[in-house]
C-alpha positions as CSV (number, residue, x, y, z in Angstrom):
1,M,47.2,8.1,-82.9
2,K,47.9,5.4,-80.3
3,S,49.1,8.1,-77.9
4,A,45.8,10.0,-78.3
5,K,43.8,6.9,-77.7
6,G,45.8,6.1,-74.7
7,L,45.3,9.6,-73.3
8,I,41.5,9.3,-73.7
9,L,41.5,5.9,-72.0
10,T,43.5,7.3,-69.1
11,L,41.1,10.2,-68.7
12,I,38.1,7.8,-68.8
13,L,39.7,5.7,-66.1
14,M,40.4,8.7,-64.0
15,V,36.8,9.9,-64.2
16,A,35.6,6.5,-63.2
17,L,37.9,6.4,-60.2
18,V,37.0,9.9,-59.1
19,A,33.2,9.6,-59.5
20,P,32.7,7.4,-56.4
21,A,34.8,9.7,-54.3
22,A,32.9,12.7,-55.5
23,S,29.7,10.9,-54.7
24,A,31.0,10.2,-51.1
25,I,31.9,13.8,-50.7
26,S,28.5,14.9,-51.9
27,A,26.9,12.5,-49.4
28,Q,28.8,14.3,-46.6
29,E,27.9,17.8,-47.9
30,N,27.8,20.3,-45.1
31,I,24.3,21.5,-44.4
32,E,22.5,23.8,-41.9
33,L,19.4,22.3,-40.2
34,H,17.1,24.9,-38.7
35,I,14.9,24.2,-35.6
36,T,12.6,26.2,-33.3
37,W,10.9,25.5,-30.0
38,W,9.3,27.2,-27.1
39,G,10.0,26.6,-23.4
40,S,11.8,27.6,-20.2
41,Q,15.6,28.1,-19.9
42,N,15.7,24.6,-18.4
43,R,14.3,23.2,-21.7
44,H,16.6,25.4,-23.8
45,D,19.7,24.0,-22.0
46,R,18.6,20.4,-22.3
47,T,17.7,20.7,-26.0
48,I,20.9,22.4,-26.8
49,A,22.8,19.6,-25.1
50,V,21.1,17.1,-27.4
51,I,21.8,19.3,-30.5
52,D,25.5,19.2,-29.5
53,M,25.4,15.4,-29.2
54,F,23.7,15.1,-32.6
55,H,26.4,17.3,-34.2
56,E,29.2,15.1,-32.8
57,Q,27.7,12.1,-34.5
58,N,26.9,14.0,-37.7
59,P,29.6,16.6,-38.0
60,N,28.5,17.7,-41.5
61,I,25.1,18.8,-40.1
62,E,25.1,22.1,-38.3
63,V,21.9,22.6,-36.3
64,V,20.9,26.3,-36.1
65,Y,18.3,26.8,-33.3
66,E,15.9,29.5,-32.2
67,F,13.7,29.4,-29.1
68,S,11.3,31.7,-27.4
69,S,8.5,31.8,-24.8
70,W,5.1,30.2,-25.6
71,G,3.5,33.7,-26.1
72,D,6.1,34.8,-28.6
73,Y,6.5,31.5,-30.4
74,W,3.4,31.4,-32.5
75,T,3.8,35.0,-33.6
76,L,7.4,34.3,-34.6
77,L,6.4,31.1,-36.6
78,T,3.4,32.7,-38.3
79,T,5.7,35.5,-39.5
80,K,8.2,32.9,-40.8
81,A,5.4,31.0,-42.6
82,S,4.2,34.2,-44.3
83,G,7.8,34.8,-45.5
84,E,8.2,31.2,-46.6
85,N,11.1,31.0,-44.1
86,L,9.9,28.2,-41.8
87,P,12.7,26.1,-40.2
88,D,13.2,22.5,-41.1
89,I,11.8,21.4,-37.7
90,M,9.3,23.2,-35.6
91,Q,7.9,22.3,-32.2
92,Q,4.2,21.8,-32.6
93,D,1.3,21.7,-30.2
94,Y,-1.8,19.5,-30.2
95,A,-4.0,22.6,-30.3
96,F,-2.5,23.8,-33.6
97,L,-1.4,20.7,-35.4
98,K,-4.5,20.3,-37.5
99,E,-4.6,24.0,-38.4
100,W,-1.0,24.2,-39.6
101,Q,-1.5,21.0,-41.6
102,S,-4.6,22.4,-43.2
103,R,-2.6,25.3,-44.4
104,D,-0.1,22.9,-46.1
105,L,2.7,23.9,-43.7
106,L,3.5,20.5,-42.3
107,A,4.9,17.5,-44.2
108,P,3.9,13.9,-43.5
109,L,6.5,11.9,-41.7
110,D,5.4,8.6,-43.1
111,P,8.0,8.4,-46.0
112,F,10.8,8.7,-43.4
113,I,9.2,5.9,-41.4
114,A,9.0,3.8,-44.6
115,D,12.6,4.3,-45.5
116,G,13.9,3.6,-42.0
117,T,15.1,7.2,-41.2
118,L,12.5,7.5,-38.4
119,D,11.9,4.6,-36.0
120,V,8.6,4.7,-34.2
121,S,8.4,1.0,-33.3
122,G,8.7,1.9,-29.6
123,V,5.8,4.3,-29.6
124,S,2.3,3.0,-28.8
125,D,-0.4,3.3,-31.4
126,V,-2.5,5.4,-29.1
127,V,0.3,8.0,-28.5
128,L,1.4,7.9,-32.1
129,G,-2.2,8.5,-33.2
130,T,-2.2,11.9,-31.5
131,G,0.1,13.1,-34.2
132,K,-2.0,11.8,-37.1
133,I,-4.5,13.6,-39.2
134,G,-6.4,11.1,-41.3
135,D,-3.9,8.3,-41.9
136,E,-0.8,10.4,-42.1
137,L,1.6,11.4,-39.3
138,Y,2.3,15.1,-39.1
139,G,3.9,15.3,-35.7
140,L,5.9,12.9,-33.6
141,P,5.0,13.3,-29.9
142,L,8.0,14.0,-27.7
143,G,6.3,13.2,-24.4
144,T,3.0,12.9,-22.7
145,N,1.6,15.1,-20.0
146,S,-1.7,16.4,-18.5
147,Q,-3.0,19.7,-17.1
148,A,-2.3,20.0,-13.4
149,I,-2.7,22.1,-10.4
150,L,0.8,22.4,-8.8
151,I,0.6,22.4,-5.0
152,D,3.2,23.8,-2.6
153,V,3.1,21.1,0.0
154,Q,5.0,23.0,2.7
155,A,2.6,26.0,2.3
156,F,-0.4,23.7,2.9
157,E,1.3,22.4,6.0
158,K,2.1,25.9,7.3
159,A,-1.6,26.8,6.8
160,G,-2.7,23.7,8.6
161,I,-4.9,22.7,5.7
162,E,-5.1,19.2,4.4
163,L,-4.3,18.5,0.7
164,P,-7.5,18.2,-1.4
165,A,-9.1,15.0,-2.4
166,P,-7.9,13.6,-5.8
167,D,-11.5,14.1,-7.1
168,W,-12.0,17.6,-5.7
169,T,-14.6,19.9,-7.2
170,W,-14.5,23.6,-8.2
171,A,-16.5,24.3,-5.1
172,D,-13.6,22.7,-3.1
173,F,-11.1,24.7,-5.0
174,E,-12.8,28.0,-4.2
175,E,-13.1,27.1,-0.5
176,I,-9.5,26.0,-0.2
177,S,-8.1,29.0,-2.1
178,L,-10.0,31.4,0.2
179,A,-8.8,29.5,3.3
180,L,-5.1,29.5,2.2
181,H,-5.3,33.3,1.5
182,E,-6.9,33.9,4.9
183,K,-4.3,31.7,6.8
184,L,-1.1,32.8,4.9
185,G,-1.9,36.3,3.5
186,I,-0.8,35.3,0.0
187,W,-2.7,34.2,-3.0
188,G,-4.3,30.8,-2.6
189,F,-3.9,30.3,-6.3
190,G,-1.6,32.3,-8.5
191,G,-2.2,31.8,-12.2
192,P,-4.4,32.2,-15.2
193,L,-7.7,30.5,-14.4
194,S,-9.0,32.1,-17.6
195,D,-6.5,30.1,-19.7
196,E,-8.2,28.9,-22.9
197,A,-7.2,25.3,-22.2
198,L,-9.2,25.4,-19.0
199,W,-12.3,26.6,-20.9
200,K,-12.0,23.6,-23.2
201,S,-11.4,21.1,-20.4
202,L,-14.2,22.6,-18.3
203,Y,-16.8,21.2,-20.7
204,M,-15.0,17.8,-20.6
205,G,-16.2,17.7,-17.0
206,Y,-19.8,17.8,-18.4
207,G,-19.2,15.0,-20.8
208,T,-18.5,17.1,-23.9
209,W,-15.8,19.3,-25.4
210,A,-15.4,22.9,-26.6
211,F,-15.9,21.9,-30.2
212,N,-18.0,19.3,-32.0
213,P,-16.3,16.3,-33.5
214,E,-16.4,17.7,-37.0
215,G,-14.8,21.0,-35.9
216,T,-17.7,22.9,-37.5
217,A,-19.3,24.4,-34.4
218,I,-18.9,24.9,-30.6
219,G,-19.5,21.6,-28.9
220,Y,-22.1,22.8,-26.4
221,E,-25.2,24.9,-26.3
222,D,-25.4,25.6,-22.5
223,D,-23.3,28.6,-21.5
224,Q,-24.0,28.2,-17.8
225,P,-21.0,26.1,-16.8
226,L,-18.7,28.8,-18.3
227,V,-20.8,31.6,-16.7
228,D,-20.5,29.8,-13.3
229,Y,-16.8,29.3,-13.7
230,F,-16.1,33.0,-14.4
231,D,-18.4,34.1,-11.6
232,M,-16.1,32.0,-9.3
233,I,-13.0,33.7,-10.7
234,L,-14.5,37.1,-10.1
235,R,-15.4,36.2,-6.5
236,L,-11.9,35.0,-5.8
237,I,-10.4,38.2,-7.3
238,D,-12.7,40.3,-5.1
239,A,-11.5,38.3,-2.1
240,E,-7.9,38.8,-3.2
241,A,-7.4,35.1,-3.1
242,I,-6.1,35.1,-6.7
243,P,-4.4,37.8,-8.8
244,S,-6.5,40.3,-10.6
245,A,-6.1,40.7,-14.4
246,E,-3.8,43.7,-13.8
247,Q,-1.7,41.8,-11.3
248,W,-1.4,38.7,-13.4
249,A,-0.2,40.9,-16.4
250,E,3.0,41.6,-14.4
251,Y,3.8,37.8,-14.2
252,A,2.4,36.4,-17.5
253,D,5.7,36.6,-19.4
254,L,8.2,36.0,-16.6
255,G,8.5,32.2,-17.0
256,P,8.9,29.8,-14.1
257,E,11.6,31.9,-12.4
258,G,9.2,34.8,-11.7
259,N,6.0,32.8,-11.2
260,P,4.2,33.5,-7.9
261,L,4.3,29.8,-7.0
262,V,8.1,29.9,-7.2
263,T,8.5,33.2,-5.4
264,G,6.3,32.1,-2.5
265,Q,3.5,34.5,-3.4
266,S,0.9,31.8,-4.0
267,V,0.3,28.2,-2.8
268,M,-1.1,26.7,-6.0
269,G,-0.7,27.3,-9.7
270,Y,-1.9,26.0,-13.1
271,W,0.7,24.2,-15.2
272,W,1.2,21.2,-17.5
273,S,2.6,18.2,-15.6
274,N,6.0,18.2,-17.3
275,Q,6.6,21.8,-16.2
276,I,7.1,20.6,-12.6
277,V,10.7,20.1,-13.6
278,A,11.2,23.7,-14.5
279,I,9.2,24.9,-11.5
280,T,11.2,22.8,-9.0
281,K,14.5,23.9,-10.5
282,A,13.5,27.6,-10.4
283,A,12.3,27.3,-6.8
284,G,15.6,25.8,-5.6
285,E,16.4,23.1,-3.1
286,G,14.1,22.5,-0.1
287,R,10.8,23.1,-1.8
288,E,8.3,20.3,-2.4
289,F,5.6,20.4,-5.1
290,K,3.0,17.9,-6.0
291,L,0.8,17.5,-9.1
292,W,-2.9,17.4,-8.6
293,H,-5.9,16.7,-10.8
294,L,-7.9,19.6,-12.1
295,P,-11.0,20.2,-10.1
296,R,-14.2,18.9,-11.7
297,P,-17.9,19.8,-11.6
298,E,-19.9,18.4,-8.7
299,G,-20.8,14.8,-9.8
300,G,-19.0,15.5,-13.1
301,Q,-16.3,13.7,-15.2
302,P,-12.6,14.2,-14.9
303,Q,-11.3,17.3,-16.6
304,N,-7.9,15.6,-17.1
305,Y,-6.7,13.6,-20.1
306,I,-3.4,12.3,-21.3
307,K,-2.1,14.7,-23.9
308,P,1.0,14.8,-26.1
309,S,3.2,17.4,-24.5
310,Q,4.4,18.7,-27.8
311,F,5.5,17.4,-31.2
312,F,8.4,17.8,-33.6
313,S,7.1,18.4,-37.1
314,V,8.9,18.8,-40.4
315,T,7.7,21.8,-42.3
316,T,6.8,21.9,-46.0
317,Q,9.4,24.8,-46.3
318,A,12.2,22.6,-45.0
319,K,15.3,22.6,-47.1
320,H,16.6,19.3,-45.6
321,P,13.6,17.2,-44.7
322,K,15.5,13.9,-44.5
323,E,18.1,15.3,-42.1
324,A,15.3,16.8,-40.1
325,A,13.8,13.3,-39.7
326,M,17.2,12.0,-38.7
327,F,17.4,14.6,-35.9
328,I,13.9,13.8,-34.7
329,N,14.8,10.1,-34.6
330,F,17.9,10.9,-32.6
331,F,16.0,13.1,-30.2
332,V,13.4,10.4,-29.3
333,N,15.4,7.2,-29.6
334,N,19.0,7.9,-28.5
335,M,19.7,6.9,-24.9
336,E,22.3,9.6,-24.2
337,A,19.9,12.2,-25.5
338,S,17.2,10.9,-23.2
339,D,19.6,11.3,-20.2
340,A,20.0,15.0,-21.1
341,L,16.2,15.5,-21.7
342,G,14.9,13.6,-18.7
343,T,11.1,14.2,-18.3
344,E,11.2,18.0,-18.9
345,R,9.1,17.5,-22.1
346,G,6.9,14.9,-20.4
347,V,7.1,11.2,-20.0
348,P,9.1,9.9,-23.0
349,V,7.0,8.2,-25.6
350,V,9.5,5.4,-26.5
351,A,9.2,2.3,-24.2
352,A,12.9,1.5,-24.2
353,V,13.7,5.1,-23.2
354,R,11.4,4.9,-20.3
355,E,13.0,1.7,-19.1
356,H,16.4,3.2,-19.6
357,L,15.5,6.2,-17.4
358,A,13.7,4.3,-14.7
359,P,16.7,3.4,-12.4
360,A,17.9,7.0,-12.3
361,L,14.5,8.8,-11.9
362,S,14.6,11.8,-9.5
363,P,11.8,12.4,-7.0
364,I,10.3,15.0,-9.4
365,D,10.4,12.5,-12.3
366,I,8.7,9.9,-10.1
367,E,6.0,12.4,-9.2
368,T,5.4,13.1,-12.9
369,F,5.2,9.3,-13.8
370,D,2.9,8.7,-10.8
371,F,0.6,11.6,-11.7
372,L,0.2,10.5,-15.2
373,A,-0.6,7.0,-14.0
374,R,-3.3,8.5,-11.8
375,V,-4.7,10.5,-14.8
376,E,-4.7,7.3,-16.9
377,A,-6.8,5.6,-14.2
378,D,-9.1,8.6,-13.6
379,G,-9.2,10.7,-16.7
380,S,-11.2,11.4,-19.8
381,P,-10.4,10.2,-23.4
382,V,-8.1,12.5,-25.4
383,P,-10.2,15.0,-27.4
384,P,-9.7,15.5,-31.1
385,P,-7.2,18.1,-32.3
386,D,-8.5,21.6,-32.3
387,P,-10.2,22.6,-35.6
388,A,-9.0,25.0,-38.2
389,G,-9.9,28.5,-37.0
390,W,-9.0,27.8,-33.4
391,A,-6.1,30.3,-33.4
392,E,-8.4,33.0,-34.8
393,I,-10.9,32.2,-32.0
394,R,-8.3,32.3,-29.3
395,D,-6.5,35.5,-30.5
396,N,-9.4,37.5,-31.8
397,I,-12.4,36.4,-29.7
398,Y,-11.6,34.4,-26.6
399,A,-9.0,36.7,-25.0
400,P,-9.8,40.2,-26.3
401,Q,-13.6,40.0,-26.6
402,F,-14.4,37.6,-23.7
403,V,-11.8,37.2,-21.0
404,D,-10.4,40.7,-20.8
405,P,-13.8,42.5,-20.8
406,V,-15.2,40.1,-18.2
407,L,-12.2,40.4,-15.9
408,Y,-12.1,44.2,-16.2
409,G,-15.8,44.4,-15.4
410,E,-16.9,45.7,-18.8
411,I,-19.4,42.9,-19.5
412,S,-20.9,40.1,-17.4
413,P,-19.8,36.5,-17.7
414,A,-23.2,35.7,-19.2
415,E,-22.9,38.3,-21.9
416,G,-19.3,37.2,-22.7
417,A,-20.1,33.5,-22.8
418,A,-23.0,34.0,-25.2
419,M,-20.9,36.3,-27.5
420,L,-18.0,33.8,-27.4
421,R,-20.2,30.9,-28.6
422,E,-21.9,32.9,-31.3
423,E,-18.7,34.5,-32.7
424,A,-16.8,31.2,-32.5
425,N,-19.6,29.4,-34.4
426,L,-19.3,31.9,-37.2
427,I,-15.6,31.1,-37.6
428,L,-16.0,27.3,-37.3
429,A,-18.8,27.3,-39.8
430,R,-16.2,27.8,-42.5
431,N,-15.1,24.2,-42.0
432,K,-18.4,22.8,-43.2
């Protein structure tokens, strides 16, 4: 009897001793963390370097990544969402943050801030607020940037044309594009002037925005600014000062390496400010590019604003949300990670990271920092996130029913602008 009792006691003690060890092993359980992003090869290389750093510090977490171009990214992620197969972390954009949140696909990050997993103490309230919907944070900004015209400085010098004034107008832009083409025999501007972001910022120059504050209707009633803008585009195409729709289709998916600005087939291009890093790398040594304000209407307001370059969000389909927050925290706060990332994703949002990078800034980094300082001094307030229904407007109305028919001469800009406003209003009315 004593022997049996002793055996039972021994077993109890063994279980008690093993339990903490089992708990420790469980805490270090090997997991796979999935992440997706869009970008250039330069971004891919930098991001993968940070993933490797994170794995070194967290060997039980294997980060499985997938990346694509901007054009393919949203199709890929929409397919994953439909199959309930979203990654733990997805790169998000300001234009789509609200829509994805409204579909219950993004998880709030606030619990991870509250438990100390995610440190946002170095991010300003203004920048952090761009990732909030209501009072909850659904995306942590990774950098700040602004729309820009990239200018090939040496091509301007070769043409004998002075760089434009910082507050140049669309009339100036048309005149300069024509002059560059006449002098150099290449496109004065090589890029998508019909980009949807330029439509939205166009109305910022007139003191409004593409959507009303409630997201229930288009934010303007006067189509004339958009009509005038597309009339200008058609004139420049006719003069061969910018690519036609057919010509641009050959370049649209080539990335920085095949862009006309990089290959010397154009003097100016439309990009976001952080993309000067990829453009400069693709162009190679000896090329000098500068970031310039978007043109504005005569007597109008700036069409530039400081925007979050992109976010990292944790999806509601994440299998490891806490570890996802750990990775995001490492990505934005770790100094070695910041060395690898530089300013490719925009000016870093954490003050200590900016201070850390300052002594080693390259000329391109300095150009980016200086440009955003100019936009901050001469820019418009950041608009609200795009409303639910924006993706449907962009994919089903703006591009196929407005831009393409106008550029291919099937309808006039006036007909297209009226149709765009009417059809978009029908979609946005669902938000009432």
